[in-house]
N, C-alpha and C positions, 0 to 999 in steps of 0.2 A: 407672739408665740408663747405658749405655756412653757414654763421651765420643765426640763426633764426631771422625772421623779415626783412631779406634783401629785398630791392626793386630794380627793374630794370625798365628802361624807354627805349622806342624804338622811334627813330626819324621818322618823317613823319607819325605820327599817326593821328587818327581822332580827329578833333577839333570841333565837333558839337554834340548837345544832341540828344538823341533818345533811342531806345530800344537796350540794351546790354545784353548778356548772356555769361557765361563762365562755363566751367566744367573742372575737372582735374582727372588724374588717374596716378598711379605710376607703374613702371615696376620693382621696387625693387632697382634700382640704380639711378633713377632720376624720373622726373615727366613730363607728357605731358599734354597740355591744349588745349582745343578747345574754340575759342572765336567767338561769333556771333556779328558782327558789325551792327550799325544802317542801313547801306546801304543794308543789307541782305547777305553780304558775311561772310564766315567762314574761319578762319585761324588756323593753328596748331603751337604750340611752344613746345620746349622740353628743359628742364633744367636738366643737369646732377647733381649728388649728390654734386659735388664740386662747384656748382653755375655757371658754364659756361653755355652758351646757344648758339643756332644757331644765326646767325647774325641778323635775324629779323623774325617775324611771317611769315610762309609760307602759301600762299593762297591755300585753298582746294576746296571751292565751292563758286559760286555766284548764286543768284536767280534773277528772273525778277522783283521782288518787294522789297521795303524796308522791313526791319524786322518788324514784328508785334507782338502783344500780344500772339498769339498762336504758334509762331515759337520757336523751341527748337534746340540747338546744344548740342550734347552729345559726350563723349569720353569713351572708355573702353580699357583695356589692357589684353592680354592673351599671356603668354610666351614671353614677350618682344616685341610683335607686338601691335600697336595701331589701333583702328578703330574709325573713326570720322563720325558722322551722323548729318544730318540737316533735320528737319521736317519743311516744308513750309506750313503754314496754307492757304496762298493765292493760292498756286498751288495744295494743297491737295496731296502732295507726300513727300516721304522721300528719300534723297540721302545718300549714304554711301561710304566711302573709307577706305581701310585697307592698312597698310604699316608696314614693318619691320624697326625698329629703332635701333637695336643693332649694336654696332660698333665693 
């Protein structure tokens, strides 16, 4: 089990200010996160219960515009499968991707 309050850093991250959003959901053995970056892209990360993680965030979506106030990234889980969605206020549309993450 990972210690409570453990932190992780990923190399090559974003080094500029802007609109960020993140959400998380658990599958009962770990947790998945959707992160909306200032450039409008969304990535998925998964941490297992022992604290290990995938090598880096995995890109899921990009949009034609930088992230704005009305943009939202969400994540949900059902039976070990995650669904990540992005609402783009500039494009007035929602994208969604679903994937199985059980090992």
